[in-house]
KOLLUMDREN-374676 format. One record per atom (N, C-alpha, C): chain; x, y, z; residue in one letter; atom name; residue number from 1. Coordinates in Angstrom, 3 decimals, always signed. Layout:
N
  cadena         u         v         w  residuo  atomo  num
       A         X         Y         Z        A     CA  NUM
...
% end
This chain:
95
  cadena         u         v         w  residuo  atomo  num
       A   +22.635    +4.027   -19.378        M      N    1
       A   +21.322    +4.084   -18.764        M     CA    1
       A   +21.016    +5.540   -18.377        M      C    1
       A   +19.803    +5.979   -18.656        T      N    2
       A   +19.415    +7.333   -18.298        T     CA    2
       A   +18.955    +7.375   -16.848        T      C    2
       A   +18.992    +8.562   -16.281        Q      N    3
       A   +18.553    +8.737   -14.896        Q     CA    3
       A   +17.034    +8.695   -14.829        Q      C    3
       A   +16.529    +7.949   -13.863        Y      N    4
       A   +15.087    +7.814   -13.663        Y     CA    4
       A   +14.536    +9.102   -13.059        Y      C    4
       A   +13.464    +9.622   -13.643        D      N    5
       A   +12.817   +10.846   -13.173        D     CA    5
       A   +11.330   +10.554   -12.953        D      C    5
       A   +10.950   +10.104   -11.737        P      N    6
       A    +9.541    +9.754   -11.479        P     CA    6
       A    +8.607   +10.933   -11.709        P      C    6
       A    +7.467   +10.651   -12.317        K      N    7
       A    +6.455   +11.675   -12.585        K     CA    7
       A    +5.083   +11.141   -12.187        K      C    7
       A    +4.822   +11.073   -10.872        P      N    8
       A    +3.505   +10.580   -10.446        P     CA    8
       A    +2.402   +11.554   -10.853        P      C    8
       A    +1.202   +11.048   -10.924        I      N    9
       A    +0.033   +11.874   -11.224        I     CA    9
       A    -0.100   +12.930   -10.141        I      C    9
       A    -0.319   +14.168   -10.547        D      N   10
       A    -0.451   +15.267    -9.583        D     CA   10
       A    -1.791   +15.156    -8.856        D      C   10
       A    -1.724   +14.885    -7.574        T      N   11
       A    -2.940   +14.751    -6.768        T     CA   11
       A    -3.026   +15.837    -5.695        T      C   11
       A    -2.194   +16.853    -5.809        A      N   12
       A    -2.110   +17.887    -4.772        A     CA   12
       A    -3.449   +18.583    -4.516        A      C   12
       A    -4.264   +18.737    -5.524        L      N   13
       A    -5.527   +19.453    -5.363        L     CA   13
       A    -6.717   +18.528    -5.122        L      C   13
       A    -6.468   +17.239    -5.016        I      N   14
       A    -7.545   +16.270    -4.805        I     CA   14
       A    -7.773   +16.090    -3.312        I      C   14
       A    -9.012   +16.292    -2.901        H      N   15
       A    -9.405   +16.079    -1.504        H     CA   15
       A   -10.450   +14.968    -1.501        H      C   15
       A   -10.124   +13.892    -0.802        L      N   16
       A   -11.031   +12.747    -0.789        L     CA   16
       A   -12.249   +13.004    +0.086        L      C   16
       A   -13.432   +12.610    -0.380        P      N   17
       A   -14.625   +12.669    +0.466        P     CA   17
       A   -14.435   +11.743    +1.675        P      C   17
       A   -15.121   +12.025    +2.757        T      N   18
       A   -14.974   +11.278    +4.003        T     CA   18
       A   -15.145    +9.778    +3.810        T      C   18
       A   -16.124    +9.366    +2.994        D      N   19
       A   -16.338    +7.925    +2.811        D     CA   19
       A   -15.163    +7.252    +2.114        D      C   19
       A   -14.456    +7.970    +1.262        L      N   20
       A   -13.287    +7.394    +0.601        L     CA   20
       A   -12.072    +7.361    +1.527        L      C   20
       A   -11.992    +8.304    +2.443        V      N   21
       A   -10.913    +8.268    +3.436        V     CA   21
       A   -11.042    +6.983    +4.256        V      C   21
       A   -12.273    +6.617    +4.609        G      N   22
       A   -12.502    +5.376    +5.339        G     CA   22
       A   -12.122    +4.148    +4.532        G      C   22
       A   -12.276    +4.213    +3.233        L      N   23
       A   -11.914    +3.116    +2.348        L     CA   23
       A   -10.399    +2.895    +2.326        L      C   23
       A    -9.661    +3.934    +2.620        T      N   24
       A    -8.200    +3.859    +2.610        T     CA   24
       A    -7.679    +2.730    +3.487        T      C   24
       A    -8.222    +2.580    +4.681        E      N   25
       A    -7.739    +1.545    +5.602        E     CA   25
       A    -7.982    +0.143    +5.038        E      C   25
       A    -9.136    -0.069    +4.423        Q      N   26
       A    -9.422    -1.378    +3.827        Q     CA   26
       A    -8.467    -1.667    +2.672        Q      C   26
       A    -8.197    -0.661    +1.852        L      N   27
       A    -7.274    -0.843    +0.736        L     CA   27
       A    -5.845    -1.053    +1.224        L      C   27
       A    -5.476    -0.367    +2.302        A      N   28
       A    -4.138    -0.546    +2.868        A     CA   28
       A    -3.953    -1.974    +3.364        A      C   28
       A    -4.959    -2.489    +4.062        E      N   29
       A    -4.881    -3.875    +4.544        E     CA   29
       A    -4.818    -4.847    +3.371        E      C   29
       A    -5.606    -4.595    +2.352        N      N   30
       A    -5.591    -5.454    +1.175        N     CA   30
       A    -4.227    -5.417    +0.477        N      C   30
       A    -3.645    -4.238    +0.376        A      N   31
       A    -2.318    -4.114    -0.247        A     CA   31
       A    -1.287    -4.921    +0.536        A      C   31
       A    -1.346    -4.840    +1.867        H      N   32
       A    -0.418    -5.612    +2.695        H     CA   32
       A    -0.635    -7.109    +2.482        H      C   32
       A    -1.894    -7.533    +2.467        D      N   33
       A    -2.192    -8.951    +2.280        D     CA   33
       A    -1.706    -9.454    +0.914        D      C   33
       A    -1.870    -8.637    -0.123        N      N   34
       A    -1.370    -9.016    -1.448        N     CA   34
       A    +0.147    -9.121    -1.458        N      C   34
       A    +0.808    -8.153    -0.828        W      N   35
       A    +2.273    -8.183    -0.726        W     CA   35
       A    +2.725    -9.434    +0.010        W      C   35
       A    +2.093    -9.718    +1.158        A      N   36
       A    +2.476   -10.867    +1.974        A     CA   36
       A    +2.236   -12.176    +1.215        A      C   36
       A    +1.120   -12.275    +0.532        K      N   37
       A    +0.805   -13.490    -0.222        K     CA   37
       A    +1.851   -13.727    -1.311        K      C   37
       A    +2.228   -12.671    -2.008        L      N   38
       A    +3.251   -12.792    -3.047        L     CA   38
       A    +4.577   -13.231    -2.446        L      C   38
       A    +4.990   -12.568    -1.376        R      N   39
       A    +6.255   -12.932    -0.724        R     CA   39
       A    +6.238   -14.396    -0.285        R      C   39
       A    +5.155   -14.822    +0.344        M      N   40
       A    +5.066   -16.207    +0.818        M     CA   40
       A    +5.114   -17.193    -0.350        M      C   40
       A    +4.490   -16.819    -1.469        S      N   41
       A    +4.524   -17.703    -2.645        S     CA   41
       A    +5.936   -17.793    -3.224        S      C   41
       A    +6.781   -16.808    -2.900        Q      N   42
       A    +8.173   -16.802    -3.354        Q     CA   42
       A    +9.108   -17.466    -2.337        Q      C   42
       A    +8.514   -18.036    -1.283        G      N   43
       A    +9.313   -18.758    -0.300        G     CA   43
       A    +9.718   -17.967    +0.924        G      C   43
       A    +9.222   -16.745    +1.059        W      N   44
       A    +9.548   -15.926    +2.218        W     CA   44
       A    +8.722   -16.373    +3.411        W      C   44
       A    +9.257   -16.150    +4.608        S      N   45
       A    +8.522   -16.409    +5.840        S     CA   45
       A    +8.897   -15.352    +6.875        S      C   45
       A    +8.201   -15.401    +7.992        W      N   46
       A    +8.422   -14.415    +9.038        W     CA   46
       A    +9.779   -14.646    +9.711        W      C   46
       A   +10.430   -13.535   +10.053        G      N   47
       A   +11.677   -13.578   +10.813        G     CA   47
       A   +11.808   -12.295   +11.607        G      C   47
       A   +12.535   -12.326   +12.718        H      N   48
       A   +12.700   -11.140   +13.575        H     CA   48
       A   +13.320    -9.973   +12.812        H      C   48
       A   +14.244   -10.289   +11.905        Q      N   49
       A   +14.894    -9.269   +11.100        Q     CA   49
       A   +14.821    -9.665    +9.638        Q      C   49
       A   +14.806    -8.652    +8.776        R      N   50
       A   +14.804    -8.946    +7.346        R     CA   50
       A   +16.144    -9.568    +6.956        R      C   50
       A   +16.053   -10.635    +6.200        D      N   51
       A   +17.237   -11.330    +5.695        D     CA   51
       A   +16.892   -11.806    +4.292        D      C   51
       A   +17.357   -11.053    +3.296        D      N   52
       A   +17.012   -11.370    +1.908        D     CA   52
       A   +17.534   -12.744    +1.483        D      C   52
       A   +18.719   -13.106    +1.909        A      N   53
       A   +19.296   -14.395    +1.524        A     CA   53
       A   +18.474   -15.555    +2.088        A      C   53
       A   +18.022   -15.423    +3.325        A      N   54
       A   +17.231   -16.478    +3.966        A     CA   54
       A   +15.734   -16.325    +3.711        A      C   54
       A   +15.357   -15.235    +3.024        K      N   55
       A   +13.952   -14.925    +2.725        K     CA   55
       A   +13.109   -14.836    +4.001        K      C   55
       A   +13.590   -14.010    +4.931        L      N   56
       A   +12.870   -13.746    +6.175        L     CA   56
       A   +12.488   -12.274    +6.218        L      C   56
       A   +11.286   -11.993    +6.718        H      N   57
       A   +10.829   -10.594    +6.790        H     CA   57
       A    +9.940   -10.409    +8.019        H      C   57
       A   +10.212    -9.390    +8.828        P      N   58
       A    +9.423    -9.166   +10.045        P     CA   58
       A    +7.999    -8.677    +9.799        P      C   58
       A    +7.696    -8.231    +8.583        D      N   59
       A    +6.361    -7.714    +8.291        D     CA   59
       A    +5.412    -8.775    +7.729        D      C   59
       A    +5.835   -10.012    +7.708        L      N   60
       A    +4.940   -11.083    +7.259        L     CA   60
       A    +4.062   -11.527    +8.431        L      C   60
       A    +3.236   -10.588    +8.836        I      N   61
       A    +2.280   -10.753    +9.939        I     CA   61
       A    +0.971   -10.095    +9.511        I      C   61
       A    -0.128   -10.389   +10.209        P      N   62
       A    -1.390    -9.719    +9.853        P     CA   62
       A    -1.257    -8.189    +9.930        P      C   62
       A    -1.964    -7.524    +9.051        Y      N   63
       A    -1.943    -6.058    +8.996        Y     CA   63
       A    -2.214    -5.447   +10.370        Y      C   63
       A    -3.174    -6.015   +11.093        S      N   64
       A    -3.546    -5.464   +12.403        S     CA   64
       A    -2.393    -5.513   +13.400        S      C   64
       A    -1.424    -6.378   +13.178        D      N   65
       A    -0.277    -6.505   +14.083        D     CA   65
       A    +0.916    -5.653   +13.670        D      C   65
       A    +0.840    -5.026   +12.507        L      N   66
       A    +1.945    -4.178   +12.052        L     CA   66
       A    +2.060    -2.926   +12.911        L      C   66
       A    +3.274    -2.417   +13.087        P      N   67
       A    +3.400    -1.122   +13.751        P     CA   67
       A    +2.827    -0.028   +12.848        P      C   67
       A    +2.391    +1.068   +13.461        D      N   68
       A    +1.785    +2.152   +12.677        D     CA   68
       A    +2.719    +2.679   +11.593        D      C   68
       A    +4.008    +2.655   +11.833        S      N   69
       A    +4.946    +3.153   +10.822        S     CA   69
       A    +4.839    +2.336    +9.536        S      C   69
       A    +4.614    +1.038    +9.647        E      N   70
       A    +4.458    +0.186    +8.463        E     CA   70
       A    +3.060    +0.340    +7.866        E      C   70
       A    +2.051    +0.471    +8.719        K      N   71
       A    +0.691    +0.680    +8.217        K     CA   71
       A    +0.614    +1.981    +7.428        K      C   71
       A    +1.322    +3.007    +7.890        D      N   72
       A    +1.286    +4.307    +7.215        D     CA   72
       A    +1.787    +4.220    +5.776        D      C   72
       A    +2.757    +3.358    +5.524        Y      N   73
       A    +3.257    +3.163    +4.157        Y     CA   73
       A    +2.121    +2.663    +3.260        Y      C   73
       A    +1.390    +1.653    +3.741        D      N   74
       A    +0.271    +1.111    +2.964        D     CA   74
       A    -0.874    +2.110    +2.853        D      C   74
       A    -1.133    +2.834    +3.924        R      N   75
       A    -2.204    +3.850    +3.896        R     CA   75
       A    -1.894    +4.938    +2.871        R      C   75
       A    -0.661    +5.407    +2.862        Q      N   76
       A    -0.270    +6.467    +1.928        Q     CA   76
       A    -0.409    +5.990    +0.485        Q      C   76
       A    +0.009    +4.772    +0.239        S      N   77
       A    -0.107    +4.211    -1.103        S     CA   77
       A    -1.577    +4.105    -1.527        S      C   77
       A    -2.422    +3.624    -0.614        A      N   78
       A    -3.854    +3.492    -0.909        A     CA   78
       A    -4.484    +4.859    -1.166        A      C   78
       A    -4.155    +5.829    -0.334        M      N   79
       A    -4.738    +7.164    -0.482        M     CA   79
       A    -4.299    +7.803    -1.796        M      C   79
       A    -3.031    +7.658    -2.153        E      N   80
       A    -2.557    +8.231    -3.412        E     CA   80
       A    -3.188    +7.540    -4.613        E      C   80
       A    -3.468    +6.254    -4.491        T      N   81
       A    -4.143    +5.540    -5.577        T     CA   81
       A    -5.562    +6.070    -5.761        T      C   81
       A    -6.291    +6.245    -4.657        L      N   82
       A    -7.648    +6.797    -4.742        L     CA   82
       A    -7.624    +8.200    -5.349        L      C   82
       A    -6.684    +9.018    -4.921        K      N   83
       A    -6.575   +10.382    -5.455        K     CA   83
       A    -6.233   +10.357    -6.945        K      C   83
       A    -5.370    +9.441    -7.346        A      N   84
       A    -4.985    +9.348    -8.756        A     CA   84
       A    -6.183    +8.952    -9.613        A      C   84
       A    -6.998    +8.033    -9.125        I      N   85
       A    -8.205    +7.623    -9.855        I     CA   85
       A    -9.094    +8.837   -10.101        I      C   85
       A    -9.284    +9.646    -9.074        I      N   86
       A   -10.123   +10.845    -9.202        I     CA   86
       A    -9.453   +11.870   -10.122        I      C   86
       A    -8.146   +12.063    -9.972        A      N   87
       A    -7.415   +13.023   -10.815        A     CA   87
       A    -7.496   +12.635   -12.293        A      C   87
       A    -7.604   +11.358   -12.562        L      N   88
       A    -7.710   +10.885   -13.944        L     CA   88
       A    -9.129   +10.986   -14.500        L      C   88
       A   -10.047   +11.507   -13.682        G      N   89
       A   -11.403   +11.760   -14.160        G     CA   89
       A   -12.416   +10.685   -13.843        G      C   89
       A   -12.041    +9.719   -13.031        Y      N   90
       A   -12.975    +8.655   -12.666        Y     CA   90
       A   -13.719    +9.015   -11.397        Y      C   90
       A   -14.866    +8.406   -11.236        K      N   91
       A   -15.689    +8.613   -10.052        K     CA   91
       A   -15.796    +7.278    -9.325        K      C   91
       A   -15.653    +7.307    -8.021        I      N   92
       A   -15.738    +6.099    -7.223        I     CA   92
       A   -17.055    +6.131    -6.474        I      C   92
       A   -17.878    +5.104    -6.719        E      N   93
       A   -19.176    +5.021    -6.067        E     CA   93
       A   -19.340    +3.665    -5.401        E      C   93
       A   -19.970    +3.667    -4.255        R      N   94
       A   -20.273    +2.421    -3.577        R     CA   94
       A   -21.589    +1.901    -4.145        R      C   94
       A   -21.618    +0.630    -4.470        V      N   95
       A   -22.851    +0.042    -5.030        V     CA   95
       A   -23.500    -0.872    -4.019        V      C   95
% end
């Protein structure tokens, strides 16, 4: 097996307009909800501590109840996705 060498889209020079920065929070919440829905469909439920064998996870709670450290993971992912869309030459417009 060869060593994995991640090559994400370079977004270093992309600066999101203010309205897209606001969209980040909505996308972060949506990403969390999609993750939670998938986990629950796989038999996972909420637990005080993560336990892969028992399929328990402390983050199976509403996004608004997550600690900021967990929200930041989703926010960063959402922001990088928006930046990647722009870096690839697409334009995001509200209709």
